[in-house]
C-alpha positions as CSV (number, residue, x, y, z in Angstrom):
1,M,-34.0,29.1,44.0
2,H,-37.0,27.5,45.8
3,K,-38.0,23.9,45.5
4,K,-41.6,22.7,45.7
5,Y,-42.1,19.9,48.2
6,E,-44.6,18.0,50.2
7,I,-44.4,16.0,53.4
8,N,-46.2,12.6,53.1
9,N,-46.9,10.5,56.1
10,K,-47.7,6.9,57.0
11,I,-49.7,7.6,60.1
12,K,-52.9,5.8,59.0
13,T,-50.9,2.7,58.1
14,L,-49.0,2.8,61.4
15,R,-52.3,3.1,63.3
16,F,-53.7,0.1,61.5
17,F,-50.7,-2.0,62.4
18,A,-50.9,-0.8,66.0
19,N,-54.0,-2.8,66.7
20,E,-56.1,-0.3,64.6
21,M,-55.3,2.6,67.0
22,S,-57.9,5.3,66.6
23,Q,-57.1,8.9,65.8
24,Q,-58.5,9.8,69.2
25,T,-56.0,7.5,71.0
26,L,-53.1,8.9,69.0
27,A,-54.2,12.4,69.7
28,E,-54.4,11.7,73.5
29,L,-51.0,10.1,73.5
30,T,-49.4,13.1,71.7
31,G,-51.4,15.9,73.4
32,V,-53.3,17.2,70.4
33,S,-56.8,17.0,69.1
34,R,-58.2,14.3,67.0
35,Q,-58.9,16.9,64.3
36,T,-55.1,17.7,64.3
37,I,-54.2,14.1,63.7
38,N,-56.8,13.9,61.0
39,A,-55.5,17.0,59.3
40,I,-51.9,15.6,59.4
41,E,-53.0,12.3,57.9
42,L,-54.8,14.1,55.1
43,G,-51.8,16.3,54.4
44,K,-53.7,19.4,55.2
45,Y,-51.4,20.3,58.1
46,T,-47.7,19.9,58.7
47,P,-46.9,19.0,62.3
48,S,-44.2,20.8,64.3
49,L,-41.0,18.9,64.7
50,D,-41.9,18.3,68.3
51,L,-45.2,16.7,67.4
52,A,-43.6,14.7,64.6
53,Y,-41.2,13.2,67.1
54,K,-44.0,12.5,69.5
55,I,-45.9,10.6,66.9
56,A,-42.9,8.6,65.9
57,R,-42.3,7.7,69.6
58,V,-45.8,6.4,70.0
59,F,-45.2,3.9,67.2
60,E,-41.6,3.3,68.4
61,V,-40.2,4.0,64.9
62,P,-37.7,6.5,63.5
63,I,-39.3,9.8,62.4
64,D,-38.3,8.9,58.8
65,D,-40.6,5.8,59.0
66,V,-43.5,8.2,59.7
67,F,-42.8,11.3,57.5
68,E,-41.2,11.6,54.1
69,Y,-40.0,14.8,52.5
70,V,-40.6,14.7,48.8
71,V,-39.2,17.3,46.3
72,L,-41.7,17.7,43.5
73,D,-40.0,20.3,41.3
74,E,-36.5,21.5,41.0
75,K,-37.5,25.1,40.6
76,I,-40.5,27.3,41.1
77,K,-40.6,30.6,39.2
């Protein structure tokens, strides 16, 4: 049995409340490209666990305050 899921994030909101931090600044602080941060924010790319923790550390919040695992369907056939 497989479940369909998505991983949502609050990076854009966290950047706003961090003095409107740019994607470029977050990218530099986490060691990735601005394009990677953009893709994560848009839900087009799921970060590695390592990168997810780095992002959470930048904002000084638990990882669950940045990323949310949402189950969409109970079963996929």
